[in-house]
N, C-alpha and C positions, 0 to 999 in steps of 0.2 A: 505493497499500498503507499510506505514509502518514494519507493522509488518510484512508482505511476505521480506523485504528486512531483516529487523531482520533476522529472520528465514535463512535465507542465508548467511549471515556474521558467523552467528553459527555453522553451518556446513561447511562453510570455512576453519574454526577457528579452526575445532576442522580436517578436513583434514591436514589442514596444521602443527597442530601438533604431528599428525602421523608422518607425512616429518621428521622436525625435527627431531625427535626423532631414527627415522633412519638414517640423517649425522650425528646424533653425533655419534655411536654407531659404524659408517663409519671409523669417524675418528679416534677407537680406534688402537691405534698399537701393532703388533700381535708379538710373538715369532716366529724368522726365528731359522735353521735350522743350525745349530751352526757350527762357524768355531773356535777353539782356537787358540788361541799362542801360540810362541816353549814352553815356561816355565811358564803352567799357575799354580793358587795361591792353596794352603791348603784350600779343603774345608771343613766346622765340615756341619753335617747332625742333624738336633735336631726336637729331636722330643717326647712330654709329649702326656702319656698317663693315662687314670685311666677307669678300666671297659671296654677294647676293643679290646677284647677274637675273639666279629666277626669280625673284620675287621685287629687287627695290623699287621698277618700274611700276608697277602699280604701286608699290606705298607710296613712290614720292607724289604718285600725278594725284590719289586720292586724297593726299597732305594740301596740295595747290587747290583742290578744291570746295577749299572750305567754303563756307558759308562768312565767316566769320570775320569783321573787318578790317580787326587790326594785328598782321600779325608776318611772322620772319620765316623763314624755314632755313635750315641749320644742319648741312648732313656733312660728316665727317667718314673719310673716306679710311679703313686703319689697315690700311697695309695691302691691300684685298692681290689678289694675281690673278683672277678670272675680269668679267667683262667689264662690274662692274664700274669701274674710273670712268668708262667711256656709257654705257648708258648718265649717270651724272652728270657726266659733257652735257650729253644729248639736251638734255632734259634743264639744265642750268642756259643753257641757250636761246630759250625759249620760253624764257620766265624770268626777270630779277629777281623776285621773291626768293628764289633758292639758289643759296652759296653752296659751297661742296669746297672744305678742307682736307688735305690731305694731313692726313692722320701720323704725328711725328712715333720717331725709335719710341719701343715701348717699355718704359724705365724698368729697372730691378724693382723687386715688392708691390708691383700693380699686376690687376688683369684687366685683357686690354677692352674689355666693354668700359669698366670705371673709367679706362685713359681715355678713349673717346669722346665719351658723357664731361667730360672735365674739358677736353678739350672743349669741345661746344660749350657746355657753358659760360666759358673763360670770351666768347666772341658776342653770346647771347645780350640783347636789347629791350628782350620784355622781362616784366613783373611778374611774368607768370610765365614758368616753362613747364614746357610738355614733352617730356619723352618717352617715344616710340624703338619697337620696335621692327627692323628692318623688313620683315614677315606678315608684319602689321597690315591691314588694311582700314582706312579710316571711311566714316563715311560725313556727307558734307557738313555736318552739325556737330561732330563732336566735340571738336575746342569748345564751341559759344553752350556745348549741355553740362562739359565738366565744368568752365567756369558758372554757371548759373549755378551745379550741383556744391561746390565749393564756398560761394558767395551764401548757399541756404544755409550751411552745415556750421559754416565758422571756422570752415576746412584749411589746412597749412597744407594739407597732403591730399590731393584724391587718386587714389586706386581700383582699379576695374575687372573687373575680369569681362573678358569679349569674345567671342559667341568660336566657339571654336573647332574648324576645320578638319574633317577626319575622312581624309583618303581611303589608302589601305588598308586593306584588316587588320596590318600591324599597329595602324594608327588606331582603331575602334576598338582592336578588343586591348590595347595597352593603358591607350593617355589615359580615358576613363577614372584606370584605376587608378592613377598617378594625380590626377586632382581631384579624387577622393580621400587619398590619403591625404596630404594638403589641407581638404577644407576639415579633418578631422582632427587637423596639429589645429589648425590656427580659427580660434571662433572669430571668423571672418563678421560674422553680423554684432559682434558686440561693439566692434571700431568706433562706435557714434558713442559710448560708454563714458561717461568723464571718466571711469575710475578704472578703465584699459590700461592694463601696465604694460612696458616697452616689450618684455618678451611674446606678448601675444600679437603683437601686432606682423601683420604679414602685407604686403606690399608687392603687386605684382609689375620687376622690370616692363615689361610690355607696352603698360601704357602709367605714366606717374603724371602727373600734374599738379607740381607743388610752387606756392609762393616763393620768389625770388629768392629774398628778404630773411626769409624763416634754413631758403637750401644753403642761403653764404652764412647764416648763423652757426650750422652746423657744420661746417668748413664745406660742405659739396660731396661729391663726387673723392673727393683724398680723404673725406674721412671715414669711408671704405674702402681703400685701393688695392687691397688686395682681398675682398671675399668675391669668392664664384655665385654664390648667394649676394647680391652686393644690393636687390632691391630688399629684398625681406631686412639687410642691416639698415641699412634708411632709414627704412620708416621706425624702426626701432629706435635708431637715432637720435629720428629728431621729437619723439615721443618718449621718448629719455630728457629732454629739453627741455618740455614743456609744451613741444602745440601736437596740434591737435591732427589727426589723418581719420581720412574715412574713407569707404571702398563702398562699391555700389555694384550691383549689375551691371552693363554696356550692349548687352548682344547685339540689341539693334544698331549702335552708334561704333563696334570696332567688332572686325572680329581677324582671323588670325591663321595661319596653319604654318604652326610649329615644326612638323618635321614631312615628308614626304617619302621614306620608305623605310624598312626596318630596320638597316644598317644606320641613319641617321634617328631613327628612335631611340635603339639600343645605348649610341654613342652620346645623343642628348641627357635618358635619365640617368645611364652610368655616370655622365658628370655633375650631373643633381643631386642625388642621389649622395654621390661622397663628399655633399659638402654640405647639406642636410641633415644626412646623420650626428655630423658636429652641433646643427644649432636647435633640432629638436628634441630633444633628450630622450626623455621620461619619454613624452608624448609621445615621440616617432614610436616607440616599442607600443603606447598603448594606442596609436591611435593605424598600427598595424595590425594587433589584436584584436582591434573589433570587426575591422575589415575581415580578418579570415576569422573568425567568430559567426558574424553572416555571411559571411559565401558556403563558409562548411558544417557552421552548425547543424541547421534545420540536416544533411543529407545524415550526420551521424547520426543524430536521433533516428533519422527514420531509419539507419542502416540498422541500428541498434533495435528498433524496434524490430523488426523482422526475425532479427536472431534472436532474440530476448521472448516472446513468447509471453503467455498469459496478457493480466493484467497492467502490468509494468511494461513490457512490452508494443499492445495495445495504446495506451498513454502516449508512449513515444513516437509512435508513428504517426499516431495523428498532429501533436503537437508540433514534432519537424517535418510535414505537409502542411501545416499551417503557415509555420514559419517560412516556410520555404513557400508559398503563393505570396505572403506577404512583401517576401526581398525579389520577388522577379515582379509583382507589381510595380515597390518603390523604382526597382532601378530601370527596369518597363517607361517608367513614366521619366528619368532621367536623360534614358537616352531620344525618349523624343521630344520633351521639353528643353531640353541645353543643346543636344546635338542633330537635328532636326534627321535622327534615326528611327527607325523600323525598331520596335520596342522587341521584338523579337531577339534582338541582341542579347535581351538580361539574359538568354539561358547561359548565356557562355561567358556572365559574369566573372564566375569564381575560377574558368582557366584565363583570363587579361587579365586577374588578379595575381591569380602562381606565375605568370612570365612577367609581367612586371616584379615584384621581389624578390624573382631567379635576377634579374637584371639590375636593379638594385643593389641586390648584395652581392653581384660577380662586380659589377664598381667598388663598394667598398671595401672590398677583400684588395681588389690592386691598389687600393688607398694603402691601406694600412702595411702590407708586400710594399710599398717605396716606386711601384711604376709606376703611380698618375692614371689618368681617362686623359684622350683626345680629344678635342674638340676644333675644327674648323684648324686646323696643323699647331694647334699649340696644345705641348701637357699643361694638363692640371694635376697640385698634387691632393684636393681637394678643401 
């Protein structure tokens, strides 16, 4: 009898965990249609680029199509060896708002992206700085929506979750698990709370909209120059200095294609995981434990129920089946609502999670062994 009660309680706990996750996501604000003030401030849009020939054109064209009335665009070419410089030169020749800067040699102790962002900010004129990754595609009202959200929430930094484009099977299987782990580690919905701690702050480097005075006060990217997860560290540094950080869902205003094939997925996630293992601490372990429990807990209950027999076995089977259905429903809604994919991908969620954890684990091992991980021709030690 006690075993039957234990299985039922385990199933109910799993179902409740899915409900709590859905409630958390519903509490994250969304960017709203902008209503600009009469005299909108000058915005500098800053893009670091290294070997981005496949995506830099659509990113810059999207930036130049902003309906915001008062902005400049600065792209730092961070030592590209492909056609990125030629593409940028053609774009700059047709629009005086675009300024392309050849990046300087990477100094010791700096991560490449941090160095490129710092060079861009050094020459920027805006009272607000909008850092965008080169693989993003902004909609025409992105800058205006970010400014209005910042003014409405009294924010010094606004960061958003964009729409994540998933093209290949590798992307569709693995990247949702990567995003889920991030959300489980960092309480994104708490950024608007006055008591949010610096260690709870998450910032997404794909889109950082920061007040220039706050950015300069903490030392800009120089303060996080050696960090692979420079976005998270910059947000935490701002919060520790007393500045306000806000987060929102901005899927209607920005999209991103992080990787385009299995090799890029593996290399990119190894880099992020090896760096994240240092910063997440116990929350990383707790987040992984929760995701594994949600993915495989129902299956364990059902298998145990089938093998056990009796009242306890029947209770375990029913509890596992109900928890599995709750998980499929939850993940199915995520795939449809956040990735615009068929909810049937939810059936593959446990496989994708296991693949992601294998990639992340191998990246961490590579760093522990002193080999580091490669990304865009540079080796990162984590």
